[in-house]
C-alpha positions as CSV (number, residue, x, y, z in Angstrom):
1,M,100.5,83.4,99.1
2,K,99.6,85.1,102.3
3,P,95.9,85.9,102.9
4,L,94.8,89.5,103.6
5,R,94.3,90.2,107.3
6,N,91.3,92.5,106.8
7,Q,88.9,91.3,104.1
8,A,86.7,94.4,104.7
9,D,89.5,96.5,103.2
10,L,89.3,94.5,100.0
11,L,85.6,95.0,99.7
12,A,85.8,98.7,100.4
13,A,88.6,99.1,97.8
14,Q,86.7,97.2,95.2
15,E,83.8,99.7,95.5
16,R,86.2,102.7,95.5
17,Y,88.6,101.9,92.7
18,P,87.9,100.7,89.1
19,L,90.4,97.8,89.3
20,G,90.2,94.1,89.2
21,L,90.3,92.0,92.4
22,G,93.8,90.8,91.7
23,E,95.2,94.3,91.4
24,I,93.5,95.6,94.5
25,S,94.4,92.6,96.6
26,S,98.0,92.9,95.5
27,I,98.2,96.5,96.6
28,L,96.5,95.8,99.9
29,L,98.8,92.8,100.6
30,G,101.8,94.8,99.6
31,K,100.9,97.4,102.2
32,E,100.3,94.8,104.8
33,I,103.8,93.2,104.3
34,Q,105.4,96.6,103.8
35,A,106.7,95.8,100.3
36,D,108.7,98.5,98.5
37,E,108.0,97.3,94.9
38,I,105.0,95.8,93.1
39,L,104.7,94.2,89.6
40,F,101.9,95.7,87.4
41,D,101.4,96.0,83.7
42,D,97.9,97.6,84.1
43,Y,98.2,101.4,83.9
44,K,95.4,102.2,86.3
45,A,96.9,99.7,88.9
46,Q,100.3,101.4,88.4
47,K,98.8,104.8,89.2
48,L,97.1,103.7,92.4
49,A,100.2,101.7,93.5
50,R,102.4,104.8,93.0
51,V,99.9,106.9,95.1
52,E,100.2,104.2,97.8
53,G,104.0,104.6,97.8
54,F,105.1,101.6,95.8
55,H,107.9,101.5,93.2
56,I,106.5,99.9,90.1
57,R,108.3,97.1,88.4
58,L,107.2,96.2,84.9
59,S,107.6,92.9,83.1
60,V,110.5,94.3,81.1
61,G,112.3,95.4,84.3
62,L,111.7,92.0,85.8
63,V,113.1,90.2,82.8
64,E,116.2,92.5,82.9
65,T,116.8,91.6,86.6
66,F,116.6,87.9,85.8
67,Y,119.1,88.4,83.0
68,I,121.5,90.3,85.1
69,R,121.3,87.6,87.8
70,G,122.1,85.0,85.1
71,E,118.7,83.3,85.5
72,L,117.9,84.0,81.8
73,T,120.4,83.6,79.0
74,D,118.3,84.2,75.8
75,L,117.1,87.7,76.4
76,R,116.2,88.3,72.8
77,S,113.7,85.4,72.7
78,V,112.1,86.5,75.9
79,F,111.6,90.1,74.6
80,R,110.3,88.7,71.4
81,R,107.7,86.6,73.3
82,L,106.7,89.7,75.3
83,L,106.1,91.7,72.2
84,E,104.0,88.9,70.7
85,Q,101.7,88.9,73.7
């Protein structure tokens, strides 16, 4: 993983937004590397990421992508495990 260039941005964002360190740092790093998409299941993190211009990818969408690429073959069991968790 790439470290954030400006750690001060992380500290300022932690004070400003009611999110965990992982969510905030993911958004800041995504902005630094000019990512288009970001993976979040947390609703508050999704809202902030959308405001920051990201397309949100959820776990279900990621699983679907892996299935289409042929990297997953048993889609039913993966969805069953997601529902259990």
